C-alpha positions in Angstrom: -4.8 -18.3 1.5 -7.8 -16.5 2.9 -10.5 -18.7 2.5 -12.9 -15.8 1.5 -10.4 -14.7 -1.6 -11.7 -17.9 -3.1 -15.4 -16.6 -3.0 -14.0 -12.9 -4.7 -15.7 -13.0 -8.0 -15.1 -11.1 -11.0 -16.4 -7.6 -11.8 -16.1 -7.7 -15.5 -17.5 -11.5 -15.7 -20.1 -11.7 -12.8 -20.7 -7.4 -12.2 -24.3 -8.7 -11.0 -23.0 -9.8 -7.9 -21.8 -6.3 -6.8 -24.8 -4.5 -8.8 -27.6 -6.7 -6.7 -25.0 -7.7 -3.9 -27.8 -6.2 -1.0 -31.4 -5.2 -0.7 -30.1 -1.6 -0.2 -28.7 -2.0 -3.4 -31.4 -2.9 -5.0 -34.2 -0.5 -3.3 -31.8 2.3 -4.9 -31.8 1.0 -8.2 -35.6 0.4 -8.1 -36.2 3.7 -7.1 -33.8 5.2 -10.0 -35.2 3.2 -12.6 -38.9 4.0 -11.3 -38.2 7.9 -11.5 -36.6 8.0 -15.1 -34.3 10.6 -13.8 -31.5 11.5 -11.2 -32.3 11.8 -7.6 -30.6 13.5 -4.8 -29.2 11.5 -1.6 -32.3 13.4 0.4 -34.8 11.8 -2.5 -33.4 8.4 -2.1 -33.7 8.3 1.7 -37.5 9.3 1.7 -37.8 6.7 -0.9 -36.0 3.8 0.2 -36.7 4.0 3.9 -32.7 3.7 4.3 -30.9 5.5 6.6 -28.6 8.5 5.5 -25.8 6.8 6.1 -27.1 3.7 4.5 -28.0 5.6 1.2 -24.6 7.4 0.7 -23.2 3.8 1.2 -25.0 2.1 -1.3 -24.9 4.7 -4.0 -20.7 5.0 -3.4 -20.9 0.8 -4.1 -23.0 1.2 -7.0 -20.9 3.7 -8.7 -17.6 1.7 -7.9 -19.5 -0.8 -9.9 -20.0 1.7 -12.8 -24.0 1.3 -13.0 -24.6 5.0 -11.7 -22.4 8.1 -11.5 -22.4 11.4 -9.6 -23.8 14.5 -11.4 -23.2 18.0 -9.7 -21.6 18.7 -6.0 -22.6 19.3 -2.9 -26.1 19.9 -1.8 -27.1 20.1 -5.2 -25.5 16.7 -6.4 -27.3 14.1 -8.0 -27.0 10.1 -8.9 -28.2 9.3 -12.1 -28.3 5.9 -14.0 -25.7 5.4 -16.3 -27.8 4.6 -19.9 -24.5 3.8 -21.6 -23.4 0.9 -18.9 -23.4 -2.4 -20.9 -26.4 -4.0 -18.8 -28.4 -1.0 -18.6 -31.2 -1.8 -20.6 -31.3 -5.5 -19.1 -31.2 -4.1 -15.8 -34.3 -1.6 -16.5 -36.3 -4.3 -18.3 -36.0 -6.4 -14.8 -37.3 -3.7 -12.8 -40.2 -2.8 -15.0 -41.1 -6.2 -15.0 -41.0 -6.6 -11.5 -43.1 -3.3 -11.4 -45.6 -4.4 -14.1 -45.9 -8.0 -12.4 -47.8 -6.2 -9.4 -49.5 -3.6 -11.7 -50.8 -6.5 -14.0 -52.0 -8.5 -11.0 -54.0 -5.4 -9.7 -55.8 -4.6 -13.0 -56.4 -8.5 -13.7 -57.9 -8.5 -10.0 -60.0 -5.1 -10.9 -61.2 -6.4 -13.7 -62.7 -9.7 -12.4 -64.2 -7.5 -9.8 -65.7 -5.2 -12.6 -67.3 -8.1 -14.7 -69.1 -9.9 -11.8 -72.9 -9.6 -12.0 -73.2 -7.9 -8.9 -70.2 -5.6 -7.8 -69.1 -4.9 -4.4 -69.3 -1.2 -2.9 -65.7 -1.2 -2.3 -62.8 -4.2 -2.4 -59.2 -3.9 -1.3 -55.8 -5.8 -0.6 -55.3 -5.6 3.3 -52.6 -7.8 5.5 -48.9 -8.3 5.0 -49.3 -7.7 1.1 -50.8 -4.3 1.4 -48.1 -3.8 4.4 -45.3 -4.9 2.3 -44.1 -7.2 4.7 -45.1 -10.9 3.0 -42.9 -13.3 2.4 -43.3 -15.9 -0.5 -46.2 -18.1 0.1 -48.3 -15.7 2.1 -51.4 -15.3 0.9 -52.8 -11.9 -0.6 -56.2 -11.3 1.1 -58.7 -9.2 -0.4 -61.8 -7.7 1.3 -65.0 -7.5 -0.5 -67.4 -5.0 1.1 -71.2 -5.0 0.3 -74.7 -5.5 1.7 -75.7 -8.2 3.9 -77.9 -9.9 1.5 -76.0 -10.5 -0.9 -72.2 -10.1 -0.1 -72.2 -14.0 0.3 -72.8 -14.2 -3.5 -70.5 -11.6 -4.5 -67.5 -13.4 -2.5 -68.6 -16.5 -4.3 -68.8 -15.6 -7.4 -65.4 -13.7 -7.3 -63.6 -16.7 -6.0 -65.0 -18.7 -9.1 -63.9 -16.2 -11.6 -60.2 -16.3 -10.1 -60.3 -19.7 -10.2 -61.3 -20.0 -14.1 -58.8 -17.1 -14.9 -55.9 -19.1 -13.4 -55.3 -15.7 -11.4 -53.0 -17.6 -8.9 -51.1 -20.0 -11.0 -50.4 -16.4 -13.7 -49.3 -14.6 -10.9 -47.8 -17.7 -8.5 -49.3 -16.3 -5.2 -52.3 -17.4 -3.3 -55.4 -15.2 -3.4 -58.1 -15.5 -0.1 -61.3 -13.1 -0.3 -63.4 -12.1 2.4 -67.1 -10.4 1.7 -67.8 -8.3 4.8 -70.5 -5.7 5.5 -70.2 -2.5 7.4 -71.0 -4.0 10.8 -67.6 -6.1 9.9 -65.3 -2.9 9.8 -66.6 -2.0 13.0 -65.9 -5.0 14.8 -63.2 -6.2 12.9 -61.0 -3.0 12.4 -57.8 -5.1 11.1 -59.4 -5.3 7.5 -58.4 -1.4 7.5 -55.7 -1.0 9.6 -52.5 -0.4 8.4 -51.7 0.0 5.0 -54.5 -1.1 2.6 -54.5 -1.0 -1.5 -57.5 0.2 -3.3 -58.8 -2.1 -6.0 -62.6 -0.8 -6.6 -65.5 1.2 -5.7 -65.5 3.9 -2.6 -62.6 4.0 -0.5 -62.8 2.0 2.6 -61.5 4.5 4.7 -63.9 7.2 3.4 -66.2 8.8 6.1 -68.9 7.3 4.4 -68.2 4.2 5.0 -65.3 4.2 7.9 -67.9 5.9 10.2 -70.6 3.0 10.0 -73.2 5.7 9.6 -76.3 5.1 7.4 -76.4 8.6 6.4 -74.4 9.3 3.5 -72.9 12.7 4.0 -74.0 16.1 2.5 -72.3 17.3 -0.8 -70.6 20.1 1.2 -69.1 17.8 3.6 -67.6 15.8 0.8 -66.4 18.9 -1.0 -64.8 19.8 2.2 -63.0 16.0 2.5 -61.7 16.1 -1.2 -60.6 19.5 -0.7 -58.6 18.4 2.2 -57.3 15.1 0.2 -56.6 17.4 -2.8 -53.6 19.1 -0.7 -52.6 15.9 0.0 -52.2 14.9 -3.7 -50.0 18.3 -4.4 -47.4 16.9 -1.6 -47.6 13.5 -3.5 -47.3 14.6 -6.7 -44.5 17.2 -5.5 -42.7 14.4 -4.0 -43.1 11.6 -6.7 -43.7 13.7 -10.0 -43.2 10.6 -12.2 -46.7 9.8 -11.1 -48.3 12.3 -13.7 -46.7 10.7 -17.0 -47.9 7.1 -15.5 -51.3 8.9 -15.2 -51.4 10.2 -18.4 -50.7 6.5 -20.4 -53.3 5.1 -17.7 -55.8 7.9 -18.9 -54.8 6.6 -22.5 -55.6 3.5 -21.9 -59.1 3.9 -19.6 -60.7 6.7 -22.0 -62.1 4.2 -24.7 -63.8 1.9 -22.2 -65.9 4.4 -21.1 -69.3 6.5 -22.1 -69.7 9.8 -23.0 -70.1 11.7 -19.7 -67.1 9.5 -18.0 -65.0 10.1 -21.2 -65.3 13.6 -21.2 -64.0 13.7 -17.5 -61.0 11.5 -18.2 -60.2 13.4 -21.5 -60.2 16.7 -19.5 -57.8 15.0 -17.0 -55.7 14.2 -19.8 -55.6 17.6 -21.3 -54.6 19.1 -18.1 -51.7 16.6 -16.9 -50.3 17.2 -20.4 -50.2 20.9 -20.4 -50.4 22.2 -17.1 -47.1 23.0 -15.2 -47.2 21.6 -11.9 -47.7 25.0 -9.7 -50.3 25.4 -12.1 -51.8 21.6 -11.0 -51.2 22.4 -7.6 -53.5 25.6 -7.9 -56.1 23.7 -9.4 -56.2 20.9 -7.5 -56.7 23.2 -4.1 -58.7 25.8 -5.5 -62.7 25.9 -4.4 -64.0 27.0 -8.0 -66.6 25.1 -9.4 -64.1 23.3 -12.2 -61.7 22.3 -9.2 -64.8 20.8 -7.4 -65.7 19.1 -9.9 -62.7 17.5 -11.1 -61.7 16.1 -7.3 -64.6 13.7 -8.0 -62.9 12.3 -10.9 -59.7 12.2 -9.8 -57.5 9.6 -11.8 -54.0 9.2 -9.8 -55.3 6.5 -7.3 -55.3 3.5 -9.9 -51.5 3.9 -10.7 -49.7 4.4 -8.0 -47.3 2.3 -6.4 -47.4 0.5 -3.2 -45.0 3.0 -1.7 -46.5 5.7 -3.0 -49.9 4.4 -1.7 -48.5 4.2 1.8 -46.7 7.7 1.6 -50.6 8.8 0.6 -52.1 7.5 3.6 -49.0 8.9 5.9 -49.2 12.1 4.5 -53.2 11.9 5.5 -52.7 10.7 9.0 -50.3 13.5 9.3 -53.0 16.0 8.5 -55.7 14.5 10.5 -53.1 14.0 13.9 -53.8 10.3 13.6 
């Protein structure tokens, strides 16, 4: 008897061996559960980073396990999760728990920064975790940007709070934080090279910070930058429409935490996202009206983006700027 036959596992008793049998299987399932609606082969190709043939092969094998099914045919064919599959709810819970773990970690880090006696001007994750290339045991690296006179104390208090709240134990991760100044950004580009995950304050790749200039941009220049970014947001929302309901849930949690002025802005964004069709939202984002200019200053999408969505945003931004 062929020795490999001894390792064939029952599809009925051990279906997870086939369903979760490769990184490709897991990547496709993760995107289907994250989206919450059927996706085409092209969308899965874009989202997973698999080759075209790889996507077709993985979907075919998953369909053979029963966890997904084809809808339609030809170019309109979609791949849908089968909600009546016996292990559907358990698999959904597992992928949601995976996403929640990282989201909860980002939220916990943001809350610690918010509670510091002196907050940094900006904070972000850099290195292998931000790039998505980390292995178990690799440290999560955080940059805390501030003034030379205070950043050392900011970084020290942040480390103390991490310890007090048992953050590393809770999330099973090592965390390394670095207090840096604008001068460090000029001489040590690895802090902002590649993909980063923004946690707090001004985005570290904004022109006001990355230029190293001591002269803030005028309002007109800021408006032009925000208008350019709004087109990127439109493209990202078209590619990942699930960002919108996720942002609404985020706003529902955030609105009670803010004072009157900020609360009104967030309330307005919530109403817009709940009632505005995408084409009208796109026009609003890219409009040069006074209302659009004001709303662009409080765009609520960034905190809810997944790692892949943030990487896509930065990729689109790079394409627009010719980088």
